[in-house]
N, C-alpha and C positions, 0 to 999 in steps of 0.2 A: 504494500500500500504506500501511497505517496505521502510527502510532507504536507501538501495542500489539503489532502483528505484528513490528515491528522489534526491540523489546525481547526478545521470545521467541526470535527467530532469533539475536540476538547472544549470548544466554545459552547457547543450544544450541551455537553455534560455539566459544565459549570452553571449554566443558566437553569438547568433542571434541578440542581442541588439548591440554588438560591431560592427557587420557587417553593421547594418542599419545606424550607425552614421558616417561612413567613406565616405566623399563626397569631390569632388574637383571641383573648378571653372576653366574653360578653357578659352582661348582667344576668342573662338567662342561663348562662353556662359558666358558673364561677370556677375559680381554681379548685382542682380536685376532680373535676369532670373531664370530658373530652374537649380539647380545643377546637374552635371553629376555624378551619382553614379559609383564608380570604384571598380573593383575587387582588393583585397589586401590579405595580409597574414592572416587577421582575418576572411576572408570569408570562411564559412564551405564548405568542399568538400561534395557533395551529397553522394558520395560513402562511406564517412566516417560514415554516419548515416544510412546506409542501414540496415534494420532489419535483425537480426540474431537470430531467436528464440531458436535454439539449444544451441548456445553459451550463450545466456541470461539466459536460464533455468539452464544450468550447472554452470555458475558463481554464480547465485543467491542461488541455493541449496548448493553449496560448502561453500558460505559465511555463510549461516545459520548453517551448520554443524559445521564449525569452531567456530561460536558464541556459540553454545550449548556446545561444548567441552571445550571452554575457561571458560564458566560459571561453568561447573561441576568441572574442575580443580581448579578454584578459590575457590569454596565452600569446596573442599577437603583440599586444602593447608592451607586455613585460618580457617579451622574447623568451617564452617558455617553449621548449621543444621536446618532442616532435609535435607537429601540428595536429589538432584534434581530428579534423575531418580526414586526414591522411591515415588515421589509425582505425577508423570505424569498420572498414571491411577487411582488415588484416587479422584474421583469427581462424581457428580450426573449430567448426561447429560441433564435432564429436567431443573434443576436449572441453569446450564450453558447456556442453550439455552435462558432462560428468561433474563439472563444478557445481551444478544445481542440485545434485543428489542430497547433500546435507539439508538444504532448504526444503526440498520436497519431502524428506523424511520428517522434518519438524512440522510441516503442514499436515501430513498424514496423521501424526500423533495428535495434533490439536483437533482435527476433525473427528478422530476416533473417541477421544475423551469427552468432547463436546461440553455440555453443561455440568459434568460431574466434577470439574475442577473450577474453582472460583474465578481465577484470573482469566481462564478461557471463556467462562460465562460472561464476564464483563466485556471482553473484546467482542464476543458474538453479539451482545446487545447493541453495542455501538455500530457494528457492521449492519445489523438488521435494521436499525433505526435510520442510519445516515448514508451508508455506502450502497447497499444493495438496491434500494429504491431509485437511486440516481444512476447506477451503472447497468443493472439488469435490462432496463428498457432499451438501451443503446445497442443491444445485440452483440454478436461476435465481432462486427466491425468496430463498434465503440470500444469493446474490451481490448481489441488489438491496438487501437490508437492510443488508449491510455497506457497500455503496457509498453509500447514503443516510446511514448513520451517520457514515462518514468525511467525506463532503462537507459535511454540515450541521454536525457537531460540531467538526471541525477549523477550518472557516472561521469558525464562530461564535467560537471561542476566539482564533485568530490574527488574523483580519481584522476581525471584529465587535467584539472586546473589546480585545485587546492593542494593535492599531494606533492606535485613537483614544486609548487610555489613555496610550501613550507620546507621541503627538503633542500631546495636551493638557498633559502634564507638561512638555514642552519649552517650550511657549508660556507656560505659567503661571510658569515659573521664568526666563523671559527668556533662554533659551539659544539662541534663534534665531527667525527669522520663520516664516511659514506654510510656505514652501517647504522650509526646513531641517527643520522638524518632520515634514513629510510624508515626505520621502525618508529621514530617519533612522529613523522608525518602520517604513517599508517594508523597509529594509535589515536592521534588527535582528530583526524578526519572521521574515524570510526565512531568516536564519542559524539562528535557534532552530528553525524548522520543519525545516530540513535536518538539524540535529544530532539531533533526535528521530526521524529516519528513517535514521540512520546504520548500516544493516546492513552496509555496506561503504563504504570511502572514496569510491569512484566513485558509488555510489548516493546518498551524502550530498550530493555536488556537484549531482547531478541534482535531488534533492529541494529543495535551496536555490534552484535556478533555477526550479523549479516553484512554490515558495512566492512567489518574486518575481513570477511571472506572475499568480498568483491575487491577490496584493496590488495589482498594477497594474490588474487587471480590477476589483477592488473600488473603487479610486479613480476609475475612469472610468465603470463601469456599475453599481456597487452591490454590496452583499453577496449579494443573491439571485442575481445573475448568476454570481458566483464560486462559490457553492454548487452551482448547476446544472452548471457546467463541471467542477467537482471530482467530483461524483456521476457525471456522464456518462462522464468519462474512466476513473474507477475501475471502472465496470461493464464497459466495453469491454476494459480491461486485464485484469481478472480472467477474462473470458470467453476471450480469445485465449490468455492464458498457460496456462489449464487445457486448452484444446483442443490447443495445440501442444506444450506441455511436460509435460502430464499423461499423454501416451501412454506405455504400457510400452515399454521398449527392445526392439527386435527383435534376436535373436541374429545374430551375424555369420556369414558363409558359412563361414569357417574353423572356427569353433566347432561349427557345424551338421555339417560334414563329419566332424570328429573324433568327435562324438557318434554319428554313423552307423557309424563304424568300430568303436566299442566295442560 
């Protein structure tokens, strides 16, 4: 999932928490009884969060295009080599697919445990509330565009621009040798990558580890390979999350029987 999705989900979660905390005691309902929840300025308007798949897709893709252009401009202006676009198509698809195995295994584990684990349940709620309603209606083409945007844009920024920028800065200032510069840039960009995907604490940890994997792949097999792995994983993740978590909940047998009695 992308950083733009994470910011939207975090905002939604914070507003929901503020709303749930606003309560008022009335004369007819004194302290000791149940508080009366009131509507206030912090209560979200349902229409405000109505899914808008077309707008979501357009905004996300535009965001990633700007991110990629910024990274390329930064590389050119600061004379960071090699050129970003020269690296995109230089990779081995088979090797890049193998790099995605740890990510796919973690995805499979999350989908298997589902709501039985609290942190997975929290992530699922955010996905069901915010991401799936905006992504699922765009179909396979929309998912592909989002996956390409996130894979190319985020890798261009974090691995193609920031990693060599930090590494070169350490070397130029004599703060360490090549090995120190390499691992320091890898660690710092991984932490930043995780922080920008912090929709929950657990997801932030996972995103930090994913950022480390993409960075390690970049160092060993190049930027194009990291981009392919990121795009491939995002597409598979979007598809399975929508298929398994996007299904409407089936009514329980007890509620069905009660409805029948009525």
